[in-house]
C-alpha positions as CSV (number, residue, x, y, z in Angstrom):
1,M,0.0,0.0,0.0
2,G,2.8,2.4,0.9
3,N,4.6,1.9,-2.5
4,E,1.4,2.8,-4.4
5,L,0.9,5.9,-2.3
6,D,4.5,7.0,-2.8
7,K,4.1,6.4,-6.6
8,F,0.9,8.4,-6.6
9,W,2.5,11.3,-4.8
10,R,5.6,11.2,-7.0
11,I,3.4,11.8,-10.0
12,R,1.6,14.6,-8.2
13,L,4.8,16.2,-7.0
14,D,6.3,16.1,-10.5
15,Q,3.2,18.0,-11.7
16,V,3.6,20.6,-8.9
17,K,7.3,20.9,-9.8
18,E,6.3,21.9,-13.3
19,S,3.9,24.5,-12.0
20,L,6.5,26.0,-9.7
21,E,9.1,26.1,-12.5
22,E,6.6,27.9,-14.7
23,N,6.3,30.4,-11.9
24,N,10.1,31.0,-11.9
25,F,10.8,29.0,-8.8
26,S,13.7,26.6,-8.8
27,C,12.4,23.1,-7.7
28,F,13.7,19.7,-6.6
29,V,11.8,16.6,-5.6
30,A,13.1,14.3,-2.9
31,E,11.7,10.9,-1.9
32,D,12.3,11.2,1.8
33,P,13.8,13.5,4.5
34,D,17.3,12.0,4.2
35,E,17.3,12.6,0.4
36,A,16.1,16.1,1.0
37,R,18.8,16.9,3.5
38,K,21.6,15.5,1.2
39,L,20.1,17.3,-1.8
40,V,20.1,20.7,0.0
41,L,23.6,20.3,1.2
42,T,25.2,19.0,-2.0
43,E,23.0,20.8,-4.6
44,V,21.8,24.0,-3.0
45,V,24.3,25.0,-0.3
46,A,27.3,23.7,-2.3
47,R,26.3,25.7,-5.4
48,L,25.2,28.9,-3.7
49,K,28.1,29.0,-1.2
50,P,26.3,31.3,1.1
51,G,28.3,33.5,3.5
52,S,25.4,33.6,6.0
53,V,22.5,31.2,6.6
54,S,19.4,31.5,8.8
55,W,15.9,30.1,9.1
56,G,12.4,30.7,10.1
57,G,10.2,28.5,12.3
58,S,9.7,25.2,10.5
59,A,9.1,21.7,11.8
60,T,10.0,20.3,8.4
61,F,13.5,21.9,8.6
62,K,14.1,20.1,11.9
63,E,12.6,16.8,10.6
64,T,15.0,16.7,7.6
65,G,18.0,16.9,10.0
66,L,19.1,20.1,8.2
67,Y,19.1,22.1,11.4
68,D,21.5,19.8,13.1
69,A,23.6,19.6,9.9
70,L,23.9,23.4,9.6
71,K,23.8,25.0,13.1
72,D,27.4,24.3,13.9
73,R,29.0,25.0,10.5
74,S,32.1,27.1,10.7
75,D,32.5,27.9,7.0
76,M,29.6,30.4,7.1
77,E,27.9,32.7,9.5
78,I,25.0,31.0,11.2
79,L,22.2,33.1,12.6
80,D,20.5,30.5,14.7
81,T,17.1,31.9,15.5
82,Y,16.3,28.7,17.5
83,D,19.1,29.4,20.1
84,K,17.5,29.3,23.6
85,S,20.6,30.5,25.3
86,I,20.2,34.2,24.3
87,S,17.7,36.7,25.6
88,P,14.3,37.4,24.0
89,E,15.6,40.8,22.9
90,A,18.7,39.2,21.3
91,S,16.6,36.6,19.6
92,W,14.3,39.3,18.1
93,E,17.3,41.2,16.8
94,R,18.8,38.0,15.3
95,R,15.5,37.5,13.4
96,R,15.9,41.0,12.0
97,Q,19.5,40.4,11.0
98,A,18.4,37.1,9.3
99,L,16.4,39.1,6.8
100,L,19.7,40.1,5.2
101,C,21.4,36.7,5.1
102,D,22.5,35.0,1.9
103,L,20.3,31.9,2.4
104,F,17.1,31.8,4.5
105,I,15.5,28.4,5.1
106,T,11.8,27.9,5.9
107,G,8.8,25.7,5.3
108,T,5.4,26.6,3.9
109,N,1.9,26.3,5.3
110,A,0.4,25.3,2.0
111,L,1.3,24.9,-1.7
112,T,-1.3,25.0,-4.4
113,E,-1.3,22.8,-7.5
114,Q,-0.8,26.1,-9.5
115,G,2.5,26.5,-7.8
116,F,1.6,29.3,-5.3
117,L,3.1,29.3,-1.8
118,V,0.6,30.3,0.9
119,N,1.6,31.3,4.4
120,L,0.3,32.8,7.6
121,D,2.8,34.2,10.2
122,M,2.8,35.5,13.7
123,I,5.6,38.1,13.7
124,G,6.3,38.2,10.0
125,N,9.9,37.2,9.8
126,R,9.2,34.0,7.8
127,V,6.9,35.6,5.3
128,G,9.1,38.8,5.3
129,A,12.1,36.7,4.1
130,L,10.0,35.1,1.4
131,T,9.0,38.4,0.1
132,F,12.3,40.4,0.1
133,G,15.7,40.5,1.8
134,P,17.7,37.3,1.7
135,R,19.6,36.6,-1.5
136,N,18.0,33.2,-1.7
137,V,15.2,31.4,0.1
138,L,14.9,27.6,0.5
139,V,11.4,26.3,1.1
140,L,11.0,22.7,2.3
141,C,7.6,21.2,1.6
142,G,6.1,17.8,2.5
143,R,3.4,16.3,0.3
144,N,0.8,17.0,3.0
145,K,1.0,20.7,2.2
146,V,-0.1,20.3,-1.4
147,V,-3.7,21.5,-2.0
148,A,-5.9,22.2,-5.0
149,D,-6.2,26.0,-4.9
150,L,-6.1,29.1,-2.7
151,D,-9.4,28.4,-1.0
152,E,-8.1,25.0,0.1
153,A,-4.8,26.5,1.1
154,M,-6.4,29.0,3.5
155,D,-8.8,26.3,4.9
156,R,-5.8,24.0,5.5
157,I,-3.9,26.8,7.3
158,K,-6.8,27.8,9.5
159,D,-8.2,24.3,10.2
160,I,-4.9,22.4,10.6
161,S,-1.7,24.3,10.5
162,A,-2.5,27.2,12.7
163,P,-4.1,25.3,15.6
164,A,-1.4,22.6,15.5
165,N,1.4,25.2,15.4
166,A,-0.2,27.0,18.3
167,M,-0.1,23.7,20.3
168,R,3.6,23.1,19.2
169,L,4.5,26.6,20.5
170,N,2.5,26.3,23.7
171,K,0.5,29.4,22.9
172,K,-2.5,30.4,25.1
173,T,-5.1,30.6,22.4
174,P,-8.6,29.0,22.2
175,C,-7.6,26.7,19.3
176,V,-5.1,25.0,21.6
177,K,-8.0,23.7,23.7
178,T,-10.5,23.1,20.9
179,A,-8.4,22.4,17.8
180,Y,-10.6,24.9,15.9
181,C,-9.8,28.4,14.8
182,H,-11.8,31.0,16.8
183,D,-10.4,34.0,14.9
184,C,-9.4,35.0,18.4
185,Q,-8.1,38.3,20.0
186,S,-5.5,36.5,22.1
187,P,-2.1,38.2,22.6
188,D,-0.7,34.8,21.7
189,R,-2.5,34.7,18.3
190,I,-0.1,33.4,15.6
191,C,-2.4,34.3,12.7
192,N,-1.4,37.8,11.8
193,V,0.3,38.1,8.4
194,W,-0.8,36.4,5.2
195,T,1.3,36.1,2.0
196,I,0.6,34.5,-1.3
197,T,3.8,34.0,-3.4
198,E,2.7,33.4,-6.9
199,K,6.1,33.7,-8.6
200,S,9.7,33.9,-7.6
201,F,11.4,37.2,-8.4
202,P,14.1,37.3,-9.5
203,K,13.8,34.0,-11.2
204,A,15.1,31.1,-9.1
205,R,15.6,33.3,-6.0
206,I,13.2,31.0,-4.2
207,I,14.1,27.3,-4.2
208,V,11.5,24.7,-3.3
209,V,12.3,21.2,-2.3
210,L,9.2,18.9,-2.4
211,I,9.4,15.9,-0.2
212,N,7.5,12.7,-0.9
213,R,6.5,12.3,2.8
214,D,4.1,14.0,5.2
215,M,6.3,16.6,6.9
216,G,5.7,19.3,9.4
217,L,2.4,20.9,10.2
């Protein structure tokens, strides 16, 4: 059963890859997290040779093992926004500095079959980097993020991604208790900034790695 599902998704992901490339994204397809990690390190990082690297909040980034592979690199400046040893003020400043790095790594909340990235952010550093700033952005996307269109993308984010991420981040929002979005007014609300990235500009600035596994939230 698993092989048939993987074959099904490989065909679908190849189709999404074509859509992304038509929209000027650079795109790769990996069969599993290990292949994704090796591909990023040997094909993306090795080619770009970034002087500085940072990342936004992404469960997929950690699940691929890329965080562990990159965080202690000495051949480039690492702006580790996950570092718990620094103060909240220093962490905030590091997120600001990350917007000018050579390579910014993140996930995506949803990806439409037309090749549009759809995201909803709390403070805006993740979507800000997608929009402008870093020389290149690497987006890691599991097959579970692929949806038919923008309506399904927004439904997925509000119905699944946002409540699940609020739980992951231990936020004090109503959705943590009910698993439903309440369009709340909580100070901990993580649903603040929407972006729809229809095309990469300049061409190939945004690199998408599609992973033939369910990854992240």
